[in-house]
PLY file of the C-alpha trace (Angstrom):
ply
format ascii 1.0
element vertex 176
property float x
property float y
property float z
element edge 175
property int vertex1
property int vertex2
end_header
75.38 66.27 -219.23
71.69 66.58 -218.32
72.54 65.94 -214.68
75.02 68.84 -214.66
72.41 71.11 -216.23
69.86 70.00 -213.65
72.32 70.64 -210.76
73.28 74.01 -212.20
69.63 75.01 -212.62
68.97 73.87 -209.04
71.80 76.01 -207.67
70.66 79.07 -209.65
67.07 78.52 -208.45
68.20 78.27 -204.82
70.23 81.47 -205.05
67.25 83.25 -206.68
64.95 82.00 -203.95
67.33 83.25 -201.22
67.59 86.65 -202.89
63.80 86.89 -203.06
63.50 85.94 -199.37
66.05 88.60 -198.46
63.73 91.21 -199.98
61.31 90.54 -197.11
63.80 90.51 -194.25
64.33 93.81 -192.45
67.77 95.38 -192.79
67.79 96.47 -189.12
67.56 94.30 -186.06
68.00 94.69 -182.34
68.99 92.41 -179.53
68.07 93.02 -175.88
69.30 90.90 -173.01
68.73 91.63 -169.28
69.84 90.38 -165.88
69.30 91.53 -162.31
72.35 92.31 -160.22
72.09 92.32 -156.44
73.79 95.68 -155.96
72.52 99.25 -155.79
72.09 101.00 -159.12
74.86 103.54 -158.45
77.40 100.76 -157.78
76.46 99.00 -161.03
76.45 102.31 -163.01
79.83 103.35 -161.69
81.30 100.03 -162.89
79.59 99.68 -166.32
80.16 103.30 -167.41
83.88 102.60 -167.46
84.60 100.95 -170.82
87.99 99.76 -169.57
86.14 97.50 -167.15
84.90 95.48 -170.15
88.31 93.80 -170.03
86.98 91.96 -166.95
83.65 90.72 -168.35
83.45 91.03 -172.17
83.88 87.66 -173.81
85.24 89.36 -176.92
88.03 91.13 -175.07
88.79 88.15 -172.82
88.99 85.78 -175.80
92.40 87.07 -176.86
94.95 87.54 -174.07
97.24 89.31 -176.62
94.62 91.84 -177.72
95.98 95.36 -178.24
93.70 97.88 -176.48
94.00 101.68 -176.90
92.08 104.20 -174.87
91.59 107.91 -175.65
89.88 110.45 -173.44
88.35 110.26 -169.97
86.69 106.88 -169.39
83.04 107.09 -168.39
82.44 110.36 -170.26
81.03 111.24 -173.68
83.73 111.08 -176.33
85.82 108.36 -174.67
87.09 105.97 -177.31
88.26 102.41 -176.85
89.93 100.70 -179.80
90.97 97.07 -180.14
93.13 95.08 -182.51
93.43 91.31 -182.36
94.90 88.70 -184.60
92.00 86.41 -183.57
89.36 86.66 -186.34
86.57 86.21 -183.75
87.74 89.41 -182.06
89.01 91.42 -185.02
89.62 95.14 -184.91
87.45 98.16 -184.28
86.47 100.83 -181.78
83.62 102.07 -179.61
82.89 105.67 -178.55
80.62 106.77 -175.73
78.05 108.99 -177.42
75.63 109.63 -174.52
75.56 108.95 -170.84
72.96 109.50 -168.13
72.20 107.84 -164.81
70.00 105.30 -166.58
71.74 104.70 -169.90
75.08 104.55 -171.68
75.10 104.67 -175.50
78.07 103.76 -177.70
78.80 103.82 -181.41
80.59 100.70 -182.61
82.92 100.64 -185.61
84.23 97.33 -186.89
87.21 97.05 -189.23
87.83 93.27 -189.13
86.73 90.63 -189.85
83.92 92.64 -191.57
83.57 96.38 -191.79
80.47 97.84 -190.20
78.94 100.45 -187.94
76.40 99.67 -185.24
75.17 101.03 -181.92
74.80 99.58 -178.45
73.32 100.71 -175.15
73.43 99.66 -171.54
70.29 100.51 -169.60
70.04 100.48 -165.79
66.85 100.32 -163.74
66.60 100.21 -159.99
64.41 97.30 -158.94
64.90 97.89 -155.24
67.49 99.53 -153.00
69.92 96.63 -153.59
68.76 95.29 -156.99
69.47 96.68 -160.43
68.18 95.48 -163.74
70.88 95.78 -166.43
69.85 95.53 -170.06
72.40 95.26 -172.87
71.02 96.30 -176.22
72.61 96.01 -179.66
71.27 97.67 -182.80
72.49 95.99 -185.99
72.14 96.77 -189.68
72.85 94.74 -192.80
72.07 95.90 -196.31
70.42 93.65 -198.89
71.28 90.81 -199.57
73.43 90.38 -196.45
70.31 90.98 -194.35
69.56 87.34 -195.07
72.14 86.55 -192.38
70.62 88.82 -189.67
69.24 85.88 -187.74
72.77 84.53 -187.36
73.96 87.92 -186.08
71.07 88.11 -183.66
71.83 84.68 -182.21
75.57 85.40 -181.97
75.01 88.76 -180.23
72.33 87.33 -177.90
74.61 84.52 -176.74
77.58 86.88 -176.25
75.55 89.52 -174.35
73.99 86.87 -172.14
77.46 85.64 -171.15
78.76 89.21 -170.74
75.95 90.00 -168.28
76.54 86.74 -166.40
80.24 87.69 -166.06
79.25 91.21 -164.93
76.83 89.84 -162.36
79.46 87.47 -160.94
82.02 90.31 -160.64
79.69 92.80 -158.99
78.05 90.34 -156.61
81.36 89.14 -155.12
0 1
1 2
2 3
3 4
4 5
5 6
6 7
7 8
8 9
9 10
10 11
11 12
12 13
13 14
14 15
15 16
16 17
17 18
18 19
19 20
20 21
21 22
22 23
23 24
24 25
25 26
26 27
27 28
28 29
29 30
30 31
31 32
32 33
33 34
34 35
35 36
36 37
37 38
38 39
39 40
40 41
41 42
42 43
43 44
44 45
45 46
46 47
47 48
48 49
49 50
50 51
51 52
52 53
53 54
54 55
55 56
56 57
57 58
58 59
59 60
60 61
61 62
62 63
63 64
64 65
65 66
66 67
67 68
68 69
69 70
70 71
71 72
72 73
73 74
74 75
75 76
76 77
77 78
78 79
79 80
80 81
81 82
82 83
83 84
84 85
85 86
86 87
87 88
88 89
89 90
90 91
91 92
92 93
93 94
94 95
95 96
96 97
97 98
98 99
99 100
100 101
101 102
102 103
103 104
104 105
105 106
106 107
107 108
108 109
109 110
110 111
111 112
112 113
113 114
114 115
115 116
116 117
117 118
118 119
119 120
120 121
121 122
122 123
123 124
124 125
125 126
126 127
127 128
128 129
129 130
130 131
131 132
132 133
133 134
134 135
135 136
136 137
137 138
138 139
139 140
140 141
141 142
142 143
143 144
144 145
145 146
146 147
147 148
148 149
149 150
150 151
151 152
152 153
153 154
154 155
155 156
156 157
157 158
158 159
159 160
160 161
161 162
162 163
163 164
164 165
165 166
166 167
167 168
168 169
169 170
170 171
171 172
172 173
173 174
174 175
């Protein structure tokens, strides 16, 4: 019986420690990943501003060949909305809306329904390195309230890996 008490006390202590640690972890985090594409900035911009093109390079969209995509509005303009619904829990369901667009930046609001509800933001930034080289930076701005902020480092790693692969896919497509 003493062993069970000791194990129970140990589990409660571990949970309390994790909750205390979570008090010191920021609720907000950001991920920024970049690559250089050997194409003029306008060519890259004209491709990435179209959300529908993500079907060709986004690992999340490409993960489920049976994903249901729905588009509303004029792609590449403020207010365009892309929604997805997948039975694959790694893809889930949600939407993104273009909220701002300029020659150097595209901002979107992300809304997730499944597997977890949430709202975040993302941006694609473009910078001309030379006449035929463009730096593309994918940024993601995440938020998790206490105590779920304890898991932010997992979200950061997951998003970093995914964005790195997305940019590699984009580079391969545009440099063909």
